[in-house]
PDB file of N, H, CA, C and O in Angstrom:
ATOM      1  N   UNK A   1       0.827  -1.189   0.000  1.00  0.00           N
ATOM      2  CA  UNK A   1       0.000   0.000   0.000  1.00  0.00           C
ATOM      3  C   UNK A   1       0.876   1.259   0.000  1.00  0.00           C
ATOM      4  O   UNK A   1       1.969   1.275   0.566  1.00  0.00           O
ATOM      5  N   UNK A   2       0.384   2.278  -0.629  1.00  0.00           N
ATOM      6  H   UNK A   2      -0.504   2.265  -1.089  1.00  0.00           H
ATOM      7  CA  UNK A   2       1.128   3.533  -0.723  1.00  0.00           C
ATOM      8  C   UNK A   2       1.369   4.119   0.670  1.00  0.00           C
ATOM      9  O   UNK A   2       2.465   4.594   0.968  1.00  0.00           O
ATOM     10  N   UNK A   3       0.352   4.082   1.509  1.00  0.00           N
ATOM     11  H   UNK A   3      -0.538   3.696   1.267  1.00  0.00           H
ATOM     12  CA  UNK A   3       0.491   4.639   2.858  1.00  0.00           C
ATOM     13  C   UNK A   3       1.628   3.960   3.618  1.00  0.00           C
ATOM     14  O   UNK A   3       2.433   4.626   4.270  1.00  0.00           O
ATOM     15  N   UNK A   4       1.688   2.637   3.530  1.00  0.00           N
ATOM     16  H   UNK A   4       1.034   2.097   3.001  1.00  0.00           H
ATOM     17  CA  UNK A   4       2.727   1.903   4.256  1.00  0.00           C
ATOM     18  C   UNK A   4       4.118   2.280   3.765  1.00  0.00           C
ATOM     19  O   UNK A   4       5.044   2.403   4.567  1.00  0.00           O
ATOM     20  N   UNK A   5       4.273   2.461   2.475  1.00  0.00           N
ATOM     21  H   UNK A   5       3.521   2.360   1.824  1.00  0.00           H
ATOM     22  CA  UNK A   5       5.567   2.863   1.909  1.00  0.00           C
ATOM     23  C   UNK A   5       5.948   4.266   2.392  1.00  0.00           C
ATOM     24  O   UNK A   5       7.097   4.507   2.762  1.00  0.00           O
ATOM     25  N   UNK A   6       4.994   5.176   2.388  1.00  0.00           N
ATOM     26  H   UNK A   6       4.060   4.980   2.087  1.00  0.00           H
ATOM     27  CA  UNK A   6       5.265   6.539   2.849  1.00  0.00           C
ATOM     28  C   UNK A   6       5.610   6.524   4.330  1.00  0.00           C
ATOM     29  O   UNK A   6       6.532   7.218   4.758  1.00  0.00           O
ATOM     30  N   UNK A   7       4.887   5.747   5.110  1.00  0.00           N
ATOM     31  H   UNK A   7       4.138   5.183   4.762  1.00  0.00           H
ATOM     32  CA  UNK A   7       5.145   5.647   6.542  1.00  0.00           C
ATOM     33  C   UNK A   7       6.559   5.114   6.788  1.00  0.00           C
ATOM     34  O   UNK A   7       7.268   5.612   7.663  1.00  0.00           O
ATOM     35  N   UNK A   8       6.962   4.117   6.026  1.00  0.00           N
ATOM     36  H   UNK A   8       6.386   3.713   5.316  1.00  0.00           H
ATOM     37  CA  UNK A   8       8.303   3.549   6.142  1.00  0.00           C
ATOM     38  C   UNK A   8       9.374   4.601   5.814  1.00  0.00           C
ATOM     39  O   UNK A   8      10.364   4.731   6.534  1.00  0.00           O
ATOM     40  N   UNK A   9       9.165   5.344   4.725  1.00  0.00           N
ATOM     41  H   UNK A   9       8.360   5.238   4.141  1.00  0.00           H
ATOM     42  CA  UNK A   9      10.114   6.388   4.345  1.00  0.00           C
ATOM     43  C   UNK A   9      10.185   7.487   5.406  1.00  0.00           C
ATOM     44  O   UNK A   9      11.262   8.016   5.680  1.00  0.00           O
ATOM     45  N   UNK A  10       9.059   7.825   5.992  1.00  0.00           N
ATOM     46  H   UNK A  10       8.184   7.395   5.769  1.00  0.00           H
ATOM     47  CA  UNK A  10       9.045   8.822   7.064  1.00  0.00           C
ATOM     48  C   UNK A  10       9.870   8.337   8.248  1.00  0.00           C
ATOM     49  O   UNK A  10      10.664   9.093   8.808  1.00  0.00           O
ATOM     50  N   UNK A  11       9.684   7.094   8.624  1.00  0.00           N
ATOM     51  H   UNK A  11       9.039   6.480   8.169  1.00  0.00           H
ATOM     52  CA  UNK A  11      10.424   6.527   9.751  1.00  0.00           C
ATOM     53  C   UNK A  11      11.933   6.563   9.463  1.00  0.00           C
ATOM     54  O   UNK A  11      12.721   6.912  10.342  1.00  0.00           O
ATOM     55  N   UNK A  12      12.331   6.206   8.245  1.00  0.00           N
ATOM     56  H   UNK A  12      11.691   5.922   7.531  1.00  0.00           H
ATOM     57  CA  UNK A  12      13.743   6.233   7.863  1.00  0.00           C
ATOM     58  C   UNK A  12      14.327   7.635   7.935  1.00  0.00           C
ATOM     59  O   UNK A  12      15.511   7.807   8.223  1.00  0.00           O
ATOM     60  N   UNK A  13      13.494   8.635   7.673  1.00  0.00           N
ATOM     61  H   UNK A  13      12.532   8.496   7.439  1.00  0.00           H
ATOM     62  CA  UNK A  13      13.964  10.019   7.638  1.00  0.00           C
ATOM     63  C   UNK A  13      13.736  10.765   8.950  1.00  0.00           C
ATOM     64  O   UNK A  13      14.077  11.942   9.069  1.00  0.00           O
ATOM     65  N   UNK A  14      13.164  10.081   9.924  1.00  0.00           N
ATOM     66  H   UNK A  14      12.887   9.125   9.828  1.00  0.00           H
ATOM     67  CA  UNK A  14      12.949  10.698  11.230  1.00  0.00           C
ATOM     68  C   UNK A  14      11.878  11.772  11.226  1.00  0.00           C
ATOM     69  O   UNK A  14      11.975  12.763  11.950  1.00  0.00           O
ATOM     70  N   UNK A  15      10.862  11.571  10.410  1.00  0.00           N
ATOM     71  H   UNK A  15      10.783  10.766   9.821  1.00  0.00           H
ATOM     72  CA  UNK A  15       9.756  12.521  10.348  1.00  0.00           C
ATOM     73  C   UNK A  15       8.443  11.766  10.481  1.00  0.00           C
ATOM     74  O   UNK A  15       8.433  10.539  10.579  1.00  0.00           O
ATOM     75  N   UNK A  16       7.359  12.483  10.483  1.00  0.00           N
ATOM     76  H   UNK A  16       7.367  13.480  10.402  1.00  0.00           H
ATOM     77  CA  UNK A  16       6.047  11.846  10.601  1.00  0.00           C
ATOM     78  C   UNK A  16       5.240  12.060   9.322  1.00  0.00           C
ATOM     79  O   UNK A  16       5.527  12.947   8.518  1.00  0.00           O
ATOM     80  N   UNK A  17       4.235  11.226   9.165  1.00  0.00           N
ATOM     81  H   UNK A  17       4.002  10.505   9.818  1.00  0.00           H
ATOM     82  CA  UNK A  17       3.334  11.375   8.024  1.00  0.00           C
ATOM     83  C   UNK A  17       2.636  12.735   8.093  1.00  0.00           C
ATOM     84  O   UNK A  17       2.453  13.397   7.072  1.00  0.00           O
ATOM     85  N   UNK A  18       2.250  13.144   9.295  1.00  0.00           N
ATOM     86  H   UNK A  18       2.399  12.606  10.125  1.00  0.00           H
ATOM     87  CA  UNK A  18       1.577  14.438   9.467  1.00  0.00           C
ATOM     88  C   UNK A  18       2.488  15.586   9.039  1.00  0.00           C
ATOM     89  O   UNK A  18       2.025  16.544   8.420  1.00  0.00           O
ATOM     90  N   UNK A  19       3.776  15.498   9.362  1.00  0.00           N
ATOM     91  H   UNK A  19       4.152  14.720   9.865  1.00  0.00           H
ATOM     92  CA  UNK A  19       4.716  16.547   8.970  1.00  0.00           C
ATOM     93  C   UNK A  19       4.865  16.600   7.448  1.00  0.00           C
ATOM     94  O   UNK A  19       4.975  17.681   6.870  1.00  0.00           O
ATOM     95  N   UNK A  20       4.869  15.442   6.809  1.00  0.00           N
ATOM     96  H   UNK A  20       4.779  14.564   7.279  1.00  0.00           H
ATOM     97  CA  UNK A  20       4.957  15.388   5.340  1.00  0.00           C
ATOM     98  C   UNK A  20       3.707  16.005   4.733  1.00  0.00           C
ATOM     99  O   UNK A  20       3.798  16.783   3.783  1.00  0.00           O
ATOM    100  N   UNK A  21       2.545  15.667   5.270  1.00  0.00           N
ATOM    101  H   UNK A  21       2.471  15.036   6.041  1.00  0.00           H
ATOM    102  CA  UNK A  21       1.295  16.252   4.776  1.00  0.00           C
ATOM    103  C   UNK A  21       1.342  17.773   4.862  1.00  0.00           C
ATOM    104  O   UNK A  21       0.969  18.471   3.919  1.00  0.00           O
ATOM    105  N   UNK A  22       1.800  18.273   5.989  1.00  0.00           N
ATOM    106  H   UNK A  22       2.104  17.707   6.755  1.00  0.00           H
ATOM    107  CA  UNK A  22       1.857  19.721   6.185  1.00  0.00           C
ATOM    108  C   UNK A  22       2.817  20.371   5.197  1.00  0.00           C
ATOM    109  O   UNK A  22       2.480  21.374   4.568  1.00  0.00           O
ATOM    110  N   UNK A  23       4.021  19.799   5.060  1.00  0.00           N
ATOM    111  H   UNK A  23       4.295  18.984   5.571  1.00  0.00           H
ATOM    112  CA  UNK A  23       5.016  20.381   4.156  1.00  0.00           C
ATOM    113  C   UNK A  23       4.585  20.295   2.694  1.00  0.00           C
ATOM    114  O   UNK A  23       4.950  21.148   1.885  1.00  0.00           O
ATOM    115  N   UNK A  24       3.806  19.260   2.353  1.00  0.00           N
ATOM    116  H   UNK A  24       3.509  18.567   3.010  1.00  0.00           H
ATOM    117  CA  UNK A  24       3.325  19.091   0.986  1.00  0.00           C
ATOM    118  C   UNK A  24       2.024  19.853   0.730  1.00  0.00           C
ATOM    119  O   UNK A  24       1.455  19.769  -0.358  1.00  0.00           O
ATOM    120  N   UNK A  25       1.559  20.593   1.731  1.00  0.00           N
ATOM    121  H   UNK A  25       2.021  20.662   2.615  1.00  0.00           H
ATOM    122  CA  UNK A  25       0.302  21.356   1.637  1.00  0.00           C
ATOM    123  C   UNK A  25      -0.905  20.461   1.363  1.00  0.00           C
ATOM    124  O   UNK A  25      -1.778  20.795   0.563  1.00  0.00           O
ATOM    125  N   UNK A  26      -0.932  19.320   2.043  1.00  0.00           N
ATOM    126  H   UNK A  26      -0.222  19.048   2.693  1.00  0.00           H
ATOM    127  CA  UNK A  26      -2.061  18.396   1.928  1.00  0.00           C
ATOM    128  C   UNK A  26      -2.894  18.480   3.194  1.00  0.00           C
ATOM    129  O   UNK A  26      -2.408  18.897   4.245  1.00  0.00           O
ATOM    130  N   UNK A  27      -4.139  18.086   3.086  1.00  0.00           N
ATOM    131  H   UNK A  27      -4.534  17.747   2.232  1.00  0.00           H
ATOM    132  CA  UNK A  27      -4.999  18.123   4.269  1.00  0.00           C
ATOM    133  C   UNK A  27      -4.570  17.043   5.257  1.00  0.00           C
ATOM    134  O   UNK A  27      -4.028  16.005   4.880  1.00  0.00           O
ATOM    135  N   UNK A  28      -4.827  17.319   6.520  1.00  0.00           N
ATOM    136  H   UNK A  28      -5.267  18.162   6.826  1.00  0.00           H
ATOM    137  CA  UNK A  28      -4.455  16.416   7.594  1.00  0.00           C
ATOM    138  C   UNK A  28      -5.174  15.069   7.448  1.00  0.00           C
ATOM    139  O   UNK A  28      -6.398  15.024   7.325  1.00  0.00           O
ATOM    140  N   UNK A  29      -4.408  13.979   7.462  1.00  0.00           N
ATOM    141  H   UNK A  29      -3.414  14.016   7.562  1.00  0.00           H
ATOM    142  CA  UNK A  29      -4.987  12.637   7.397  1.00  0.00           C
ATOM    143  C   UNK A  29      -5.207  12.092   6.000  1.00  0.00           C
ATOM    144  O   UNK A  29      -5.688  10.968   5.852  1.00  0.00           O
ATOM    145  N   UNK A  30      -4.871  12.854   4.972  1.00  0.00           N
ATOM    146  H   UNK A  30      -4.481  13.767   5.092  1.00  0.00           H
ATOM    147  CA  UNK A  30      -5.170  12.383   3.610  1.00  0.00           C
ATOM    148  C   UNK A  30      -4.308  11.198   3.194  1.00  0.00           C
ATOM    149  O   UNK A  30      -4.775  10.317   2.473  1.00  0.00           O
ATOM    150  N   UNK A  31      -3.062  11.168   3.637  1.00  0.00           N
ATOM    151  H   UNK A  31      -2.682  11.884   4.223  1.00  0.00           H
ATOM    152  CA  UNK A  31      -2.181  10.065   3.219  1.00  0.00           C
ATOM    153  C   UNK A  31      -2.699   8.738   3.747  1.00  0.00           C
ATOM    154  O   UNK A  31      -2.636   7.729   3.044  1.00  0.00           O
ATOM    155  N   UNK A  32      -3.207   8.721   4.962  1.00  0.00           N
ATOM    156  H   UNK A  32      -3.259   9.540   5.533  1.00  0.00           H
ATOM    157  CA  UNK A  32      -3.765   7.479   5.519  1.00  0.00           C
ATOM    158  C   UNK A  32      -4.937   6.985   4.665  1.00  0.00           C
ATOM    159  O   UNK A  32      -5.129   5.778   4.516  1.00  0.00           O
ATOM    160  N   UNK A  33      -5.699   7.889   4.118  1.00  0.00           N
ATOM    161  H   UNK A  33      -5.543   8.870   4.239  1.00  0.00           H
ATOM    162  CA  UNK A  33      -6.853   7.511   3.288  1.00  0.00           C
ATOM    163  C   UNK A  33      -6.426   6.827   1.984  1.00  0.00           C
ATOM    164  O   UNK A  33      -7.234   6.174   1.325  1.00  0.00           O
ATOM    165  N   UNK A  34      -5.162   6.984   1.625  1.00  0.00           N
ATOM    166  H   UNK A  34      -4.505   7.515   2.161  1.00  0.00           H
ATOM    167  CA  UNK A  34      -4.677   6.370   0.387  1.00  0.00           C
ATOM    168  C   UNK A  34      -4.597   4.857   0.486  1.00  0.00           C
ATOM    169  O   UNK A  34      -4.297   4.199  -0.511  1.00  0.00           O
ATOM    170  N   UNK A  35      -4.856   4.282   1.662  1.00  0.00           N
ATOM    171  H   UNK A  35      -5.099   4.816   2.471  1.00  0.00           H
ATOM    172  CA  UNK A  35      -4.968   2.825   1.780  1.00  0.00           C
ATOM    173  C   UNK A  35      -6.225   2.331   1.075  1.00  0.00           C
ATOM    174  O   UNK A  35      -6.276   1.199   0.594  1.00  0.00           O
ATOM    175  N   UNK A  36      -7.243   3.197   1.019  1.00  0.00           N
ATOM    176  H   UNK A  36      -7.201   4.117   1.410  1.00  0.00           H
ATOM    177  CA  UNK A  36      -8.526   2.792   0.445  1.00  0.00           C
ATOM    178  C   UNK A  36      -8.835   3.473  -0.874  1.00  0.00           C
ATOM    179  O   UNK A  36      -9.723   3.039  -1.607  1.00  0.00           O
ATOM    180  N   UNK A  37      -8.109   4.533  -1.180  1.00  0.00           N
ATOM    181  H   UNK A  37      -7.388   4.886  -0.584  1.00  0.00           H
ATOM    182  CA  UNK A  37      -8.331   5.234  -2.443  1.00  0.00           C
ATOM    183  C   UNK A  37      -6.990   5.648  -3.021  1.00  0.00           C
ATOM    184  O   UNK A  37      -5.989   5.694  -2.306  1.00  0.00           O
ATOM    185  N   UNK A  38      -6.967   5.941  -4.282  1.00  0.00           N
ATOM    186  H   UNK A  38      -7.781   5.903  -4.863  1.00  0.00           H
ATOM    187  CA  UNK A  38      -5.723   6.313  -4.949  1.00  0.00           C
ATOM    188  C   UNK A  38      -5.538   7.827  -4.929  1.00  0.00           C
ATOM    189  O   UNK A  38      -6.488   8.582  -5.139  1.00  0.00           O
ATOM    190  N   UNK A  39      -4.315   8.258  -4.675  1.00  0.00           N
ATOM    191  H   UNK A  39      -3.544   7.645  -4.504  1.00  0.00           H
ATOM    192  CA  UNK A  39      -4.048   9.703  -4.677  1.00  0.00           C
ATOM    193  C   UNK A  39      -3.965  10.230  -6.102  1.00  0.00           C
ATOM    194  O   UNK A  39      -3.753   9.471  -7.048  1.00  0.00           O
ATOM    195  N   UNK A  40      -4.133  11.525  -6.243  1.00  0.00           N
ATOM    196  H   UNK A  40      -4.305  12.142  -5.475  1.00  0.00           H
ATOM    197  CA  UNK A  40      -3.924  12.139  -7.552  1.00  0.00           C
ATOM    198  C   UNK A  40      -2.419  12.243  -7.783  1.00  0.00           C
ATOM    199  O   UNK A  40      -1.632  12.221  -6.837  1.00  0.00           O
ATOM    200  N   UNK A  41      -2.038  12.354  -9.022  1.00  0.00           N
ATOM    201  H   UNK A  41      -2.677  12.372  -9.791  1.00  0.00           H
ATOM    202  CA  UNK A  41      -0.625  12.430  -9.386  1.00  0.00           C
ATOM    203  C   UNK A  41       0.034  13.644  -8.739  1.00  0.00           C
ATOM    204  O   UNK A  41       1.155  13.543  -8.242  1.00  0.00           O
ATOM    205  N   UNK A  42      -0.640  14.780  -8.739  1.00  0.00           N
ATOM    206  H   UNK A  42      -1.551  14.862  -9.143  1.00  0.00           H
ATOM    207  CA  UNK A  42      -0.025  15.986  -8.172  1.00  0.00           C
ATOM    208  C   UNK A  42       0.208  15.845  -6.670  1.00  0.00           C
ATOM    209  O   UNK A  42       1.210  16.349  -6.162  1.00  0.00           O
ATOM    210  N   UNK A  43      -0.683  15.179  -5.952  1.00  0.00           N
ATOM    211  H   UNK A  43      -1.497  14.770  -6.365  1.00  0.00           H
ATOM    212  CA  UNK A  43      -0.495  14.979  -4.516  1.00  0.00           C
ATOM    213  C   UNK A  43       0.637  13.988  -4.251  1.00  0.00           C
ATOM    214  O   UNK A  43       1.424  14.168  -3.322  1.00  0.00           O
ATOM    215  N   UNK A  44       0.710  12.963  -5.059  1.00  0.00           N
ATOM    216  H   UNK A  44       0.071  12.817  -5.814  1.00  0.00           H
ATOM    217  CA  UNK A  44       1.787  11.988  -4.920  1.00  0.00           C
ATOM    218  C   UNK A  44       3.138  12.629  -5.243  1.00  0.00           C
ATOM    219  O   UNK A  44       4.137  12.334  -4.587  1.00  0.00           O
ATOM    220  N   UNK A  45       3.172  13.489  -6.236  1.00  0.00           N
ATOM    221  H   UNK A  45       2.361  13.729  -6.770  1.00  0.00           H
ATOM    222  CA  UNK A  45       4.406  14.204  -6.584  1.00  0.00           C
ATOM    223  C   UNK A  45       4.832  15.120  -5.447  1.00  0.00           C
ATOM    224  O   UNK A  45       6.023  15.234  -5.159  1.00  0.00           O
ATOM    225  N   UNK A  46       3.882  15.768  -4.805  1.00  0.00           N
ATOM    226  H   UNK A  46       2.914  15.676  -5.039  1.00  0.00           H
ATOM    227  CA  UNK A  46       4.194  16.658  -3.685  1.00  0.00           C
ATOM    228  C   UNK A  46       4.833  15.872  -2.541  1.00  0.00           C
ATOM    229  O   UNK A  46       5.804  16.332  -1.940  1.00  0.00           O
ATOM    230  N   UNK A  47       4.302  14.707  -2.242  1.00  0.00           N
ATOM    231  H   UNK A  47       3.513  14.333  -2.730  1.00  0.00           H
ATOM    232  CA  UNK A  47       4.865  13.867  -1.184  1.00  0.00           C
ATOM    233  C   UNK A  47       6.256  13.391  -1.580  1.00  0.00           C
ATOM    234  O   UNK A  47       7.168  13.391  -0.753  1.00  0.00           O
ATOM    235  N   UNK A  48       6.429  12.990  -2.819  1.00  0.00           N
ATOM    236  H   UNK A  48       5.688  12.990  -3.491  1.00  0.00           H
ATOM    237  CA  UNK A  48       7.739  12.540  -3.302  1.00  0.00           C
ATOM    238  C   UNK A  48       8.776  13.654  -3.174  1.00  0.00           C
ATOM    239  O   UNK A  48       9.917  13.403  -2.787  1.00  0.00           O
ATOM    240  N   UNK A  49       8.380  14.880  -3.500  1.00  0.00           N
ATOM    241  H   UNK A  49       7.453  15.084  -3.815  1.00  0.00           H
ATOM    242  CA  UNK A  49       9.299  16.023  -3.366  1.00  0.00           C
ATOM    243  C   UNK A  49       9.728  16.218  -1.914  1.00  0.00           C
ATOM    244  O   UNK A  49      10.906  16.432  -1.627  1.00  0.00           O
ATOM    245  N   UNK A  50       8.768  16.141  -1.013  1.00  0.00           N
ATOM    246  H   UNK A  50       7.812  15.967  -1.246  1.00  0.00           H
ATOM    247  CA  UNK A  50       9.075  16.329   0.414  1.00  0.00           C
ATOM    248  C   UNK A  50      10.018  15.226   0.905  1.00  0.00           C
ATOM    249  O   UNK A  50      10.957  15.494   1.655  1.00  0.00           O
ATOM    250  N   UNK A  51       9.764  13.995   0.479  1.00  0.00           N
ATOM    251  H   UNK A  51       9.001  13.777  -0.130  1.00  0.00           H
ATOM    252  CA  UNK A  51      10.578  12.866   0.931  1.00  0.00           C
ATOM    253  C   UNK A  51      11.863  12.693   0.109  1.00  0.00           C
ATOM    254  O   UNK A  51      12.702  11.851   0.429  1.00  0.00           O
ATOM    255  N   UNK A  52      12.008  13.497  -0.953  1.00  0.00           N
ATOM    256  H   UNK A  52      11.326  14.181  -1.213  1.00  0.00           H
ATOM    257  CA  UNK A  52      13.186  13.461  -1.819  1.00  0.00           C
ATOM    258  C   UNK A  52      13.395  12.075  -2.447  1.00  0.00           C
ATOM    259  O   UNK A  52      14.484  11.504  -2.418  1.00  0.00           O
ATOM    260  N   UNK A  53      12.294  11.568  -3.015  1.00  0.00           N
ATOM    261  H   UNK A  53      11.409  12.032  -3.039  1.00  0.00           H
ATOM    262  CA  UNK A  53      12.335  10.304  -3.749  1.00  0.00           C
ATOM    263  C   UNK A  53      11.597  10.492  -5.063  1.00  0.00           C
ATOM    264  O   UNK A  53      10.864  11.464  -5.248  1.00  0.00           O
ATOM    265  N   UNK A  54      11.800   9.549  -5.971  1.00  0.00           N
ATOM    266  H   UNK A  54      12.395   8.760  -5.822  1.00  0.00           H
ATOM    267  CA  UNK A  54      11.021   9.561  -7.218  1.00  0.00           C
ATOM    268  C   UNK A  54       9.605   9.093  -6.898  1.00  0.00           C
ATOM    269  O   UNK A  54       9.402   8.263  -6.012  1.00  0.00           O
ATOM    270  N   UNK A  55       8.659   9.617  -7.607  1.00  0.00           N
ATOM    271  H   UNK A  55       8.824  10.292  -8.327  1.00  0.00           H
ATOM    272  CA  UNK A  55       7.259   9.265  -7.359  1.00  0.00           C
ATOM    273  C   UNK A  55       7.048   7.751  -7.472  1.00  0.00           C
ATOM    274  O   UNK A  55       6.253   7.180  -6.725  1.00  0.00           O
ATOM    275  N   UNK A  56       7.748   7.108  -8.390  1.00  0.00           N
ATOM    276  H   UNK A  56       8.394   7.572  -8.997  1.00  0.00           H
ATOM    277  CA  UNK A  56       7.601   5.660  -8.598  1.00  0.00           C
ATOM    278  C   UNK A  56       7.991   4.857  -7.354  1.00  0.00           C
ATOM    279  O   UNK A  56       7.513   3.740  -7.160  1.00  0.00           O
ATOM    280  N   UNK A  57       8.849   5.420  -6.524  1.00  0.00           N
ATOM    281  H   UNK A  57       9.238   6.328  -6.681  1.00  0.00           H
ATOM    282  CA  UNK A  57       9.270   4.718  -5.307  1.00  0.00           C
ATOM    283  C   UNK A  57       8.155   4.641  -4.267  1.00  0.00           C
ATOM    284  O   UNK A  57       8.221   3.831  -3.343  1.00  0.00           O
ATOM    285  N   UNK A  58       7.145   5.470  -4.413  1.00  0.00           N
ATOM    286  H   UNK A  58       7.091   6.129  -5.164  1.00  0.00           H
ATOM    287  CA  UNK A  58       6.037   5.472  -3.468  1.00  0.00           C
ATOM    288  C   UNK A  58       4.967   4.435  -3.833  1.00  0.00           C
ATOM    289  O   UNK A  58       4.106   4.099  -3.019  1.00  0.00           O
ATOM    290  N   UNK A  59       5.039   3.948  -5.047  1.00  0.00           N
ATOM    291  H   UNK A  59       5.739   4.221  -5.708  1.00  0.00           H
ATOM    292  CA  UNK A  59       4.021   3.018  -5.534  1.00  0.00           C
ATOM    293  C   UNK A  59       4.535   1.584  -5.369  1.00  0.00           C
ATOM    294  O   UNK A  59       5.544   1.211  -5.967  1.00  0.00           O
ATOM    295  N   UNK A  60       3.846   0.792  -4.565  1.00  0.00           N
ATOM    296  H   UNK A  60       3.027   1.095  -4.079  1.00  0.00           H
ATOM    297  CA  UNK A  60       4.310  -0.589  -4.319  1.00  0.00           C
ATOM    298  C   UNK A  60       4.163  -1.481  -5.541  1.00  0.00           C
ATOM    299  O   UNK A  60       4.508  -2.662  -5.489  1.00  0.00           O
TER     300      UNK A  60
END
């Protein structure tokens, strides 16, 4: 799941999912919802930028 991958990357970088959401200008709790729905490309790109990874690395 995308959420699990993002959570893992956050843990590796010493940050939280909430902090990534805030820095990416996403609404609070939206990344967790990606377990049940797919994010838009622009939101996924924003998270990838914050985590400094390629967008493809977020997709399991």
